[in-house]
C-alpha positions in Angstrom: -18.6 -9.6 -86.0 -17.4 -6.0 -86.1 -21.0 -4.8 -85.8 -21.6 -7.1 -82.8 -18.5 -5.9 -81.0 -19.5 -2.2 -81.7 -22.9 -2.8 -80.3 -21.4 -4.5 -77.2 -19.2 -1.4 -76.6 -22.2 0.9 -76.8 -24.1 -1.1 -74.2 -21.0 -1.0 -71.9 -20.7 2.7 -72.3 -24.4 3.2 -71.5 -24.0 1.0 -68.4 -21.0 3.1 -67.2 -22.9 6.4 -67.8 -25.9 5.1 -65.9 -23.6 4.1 -63.0 -22.0 7.5 -62.9 -25.4 9.2 -62.9 -26.9 7.3 -60.0 -23.9 6.6 -57.8 -21.4 9.1 -56.4 -17.8 8.0 -56.6 -16.0 7.6 -53.3 -14.2 10.9 -52.2 -10.9 9.0 -52.0 -10.9 8.7 -55.8 -9.2 11.4 -57.8 -11.8 13.1 -59.9 -11.1 15.4 -62.9 -13.6 18.0 -61.6 -11.5 18.4 -58.5 -8.7 20.1 -60.5 -8.7 23.3 -62.6 -7.5 23.7 -66.1 -3.8 23.9 -65.1 -4.0 20.8 -62.9 -4.1 22.5 -59.5 -6.5 21.2 -56.9 -9.6 23.4 -56.6 -10.1 25.2 -53.3 -13.6 23.6 -52.7 -12.2 20.1 -53.3 -9.2 20.9 -51.0 -11.6 22.2 -48.3 -13.8 19.1 -48.6 -10.8 16.7 -48.3 -9.4 18.6 -45.3 -12.8 18.6 -43.6 -13.0 14.8 -44.1 -9.5 14.4 -42.6 -10.4 16.6 -39.6 -13.6 14.6 -39.0 -11.6 11.4 -39.1 -9.0 12.7 -36.6 -11.8 14.2 -34.4 -13.6 10.9 -34.3 -10.3 9.1 -33.5 -9.7 11.4 -30.5 -13.3 11.0 -29.3 -12.9 7.2 -29.6 -9.7 7.3 -27.6 -11.2 9.5 -24.9 -14.1 7.0 -24.5 -12.2 3.8 -24.9 -8.9 4.6 -23.2 -10.2 4.6 -19.6 -12.0 1.4 -20.3 -8.9 -0.2 -21.7 -6.7 1.0 -18.9 -9.2 -0.3 -16.3 -9.2 -3.7 -18.0 -5.4 -3.8 -18.1 -5.2 -2.8 -14.5 -7.7 -5.4 -13.5 -5.8 -8.1 -15.5 -2.5 -7.3 -13.7 -4.3 -7.1 -10.3 -5.9 -10.5 -10.9 -2.4 -11.9 -11.8 -1.1 -10.6 -8.5 -4.1 -12.1 -6.7 -4.3 -15.5 -8.4 -0.7 -16.1 -9.3 1.1 -14.7 -6.3 4.9 -15.1 -6.4 5.3 -16.4 -2.8 9.2 -16.1 -2.9 9.0 -12.5 -3.9 6.4 -11.7 -1.2 8.5 -13.4 1.4 11.4 -11.3 0.3 9.3 -8.1 0.4 7.7 -8.9 3.7 10.5 -10.7 5.6 8.8 -10.8 9.0 6.0 -13.0 7.7 5.8 -16.7 7.0 4.3 -18.3 4.0 1.4 -19.4 6.1 0.7 -15.8 7.2 0.6 -14.5 3.6 -1.9 -17.2 2.8 -4.0 -16.1 5.8 -4.0 -12.5 4.5 -4.9 -13.8 1.1 -8.1 -15.1 2.7 -8.6 -11.8 4.5 -8.2 -10.0 1.1 -11.1 -12.1 -0.3 -13.5 -10.6 2.4 -13.1 -7.1 0.9 -12.5 -8.0 -2.8 -16.1 -8.4 -3.9 -16.0 -7.6 -7.7 -13.7 -10.5 -8.7 -11.3 -8.2 -10.4 -8.5 -8.5 -7.8 -8.9 -4.9 -6.6 -10.4 -3.3 -3.4 -11.8 0.2 -3.7 -10.2 2.3 -1.0 -13.1 4.6 -0.5 -15.6 1.7 -0.3 -13.3 -0.1 2.2 -13.0 3.0 4.3 -16.7 3.4 4.5 -17.4 -0.3 4.9 -15.3 -0.6 8.0 -18.1 1.3 9.8 -20.1 -1.9 9.6 -17.3 -3.9 11.2 -17.2 -2.0 14.5 -14.1 0.0 13.5 -13.8 3.1 15.7 -11.3 5.1 13.6 -12.3 8.1 11.7 -12.8 7.9 7.9 -9.9 10.3 7.4 -7.6 8.1 9.6 -8.6 5.0 7.6 -8.0 6.7 4.3 -4.5 7.9 5.4 -3.4 4.3 6.2 -5.1 2.7 3.2 -4.0 5.3 0.6 -0.3 5.1 1.9 0.0 1.7 0.2 -1.7 2.8 -3.1 1.6 3.0 -5.0 0.0 3.5 -8.4 -2.5 6.1 -7.1 -5.5 4.4 -8.7 -7.7 4.6 -5.6 -7.7 0.8 -5.3 -5.6 -1.8 -3.6 -4.4 -4.9 -5.3 -3.3 -7.9 -3.3 0.3 -6.8 -2.9 -0.7 -3.3 -1.8 -3.2 -4.8 0.7 -0.4 -6.9 2.1 1.6 -3.7 2.5 -1.2 -2.2 4.6 -1.5 -5.1 6.9 2.3 -5.4 7.2 2.5 -1.7 8.1 -0.1 -2.2 10.8 1.3 -5.5 12.2 5.0 -5.1 11.9 6.2 -1.6 11.0 4.1 0.7 13.2 5.2 1.1 16.8 1.8 2.3 18.0 -1.3 0.1 18.1 -3.5 1.6 15.4 -7.2 0.8 15.9 -7.3 -0.6 12.3 -4.8 -3.2 13.4 -7.3 -4.5 16.0 -10.2 -4.4 13.4 -8.3 -6.3 10.7 -7.1 -8.7 13.4 -10.6 -9.5 14.5 -11.8 -10.0 10.9 -8.8 -12.2 10.2 -9.5 -14.3 13.3 -13.2 -14.7 12.1 -12.1 -15.7 8.7 -9.7 -18.3 10.0 -12.4 -19.7 12.3 -14.8 -20.1 9.4 -12.0 -21.8 7.4 -11.8 -24.5 10.2 -15.5 -25.3 9.8 -16.7 -28.0 7.5 -18.8 -27.2 4.5 -21.9 -28.5 6.4 -21.1 -26.4 9.4 -20.6 -23.3 7.2 -24.0 -23.9 5.5 -25.8 -24.4 8.9 -24.2 -21.2 10.2 -25.3 -19.3 7.1 -21.8 -18.7 5.7 -22.5 -20.5 2.4 
């Protein structure tokens, strides 16, 4: 029995030696060769460990730089869609006291004309340029001034609440008749007209 046990231990030792010969141990393991005779970590081992740590940190920062803008955009889109799809009408009536609930719903329809990506946001630059195709006579600079004034978070986009602020400023707050007021008013009238048509009439007219 003792001879059999001794032979088994020899086979296990051979297997361990073979493993150590063909496979490198993970660098996270403490290895005897990484330390000198008095138990201090060797300089080359220290440099290797520090290099690994620096690479990990570097990769982490690179990942953050790449992923953070994407994550921020998705978070922004999520909250924008919440404002668009789950509007708190009582809050909006409080913020825009001169408007009725019906008027806010009408501007909700108007918002859909310009919100084309389905993320609840309107790109200010695209809207400013797109108004050229809607017979707006104001300059691009004048449009940007009005539109950007409502961009509270300075993201270059308008969510539904910020878009309401633009229209409210044009319709209620400004004493002068800004050309954009007429443009948005005409688009709004067209949208409400289309809303009155039946589905069949909209199909025949090419709206669907």
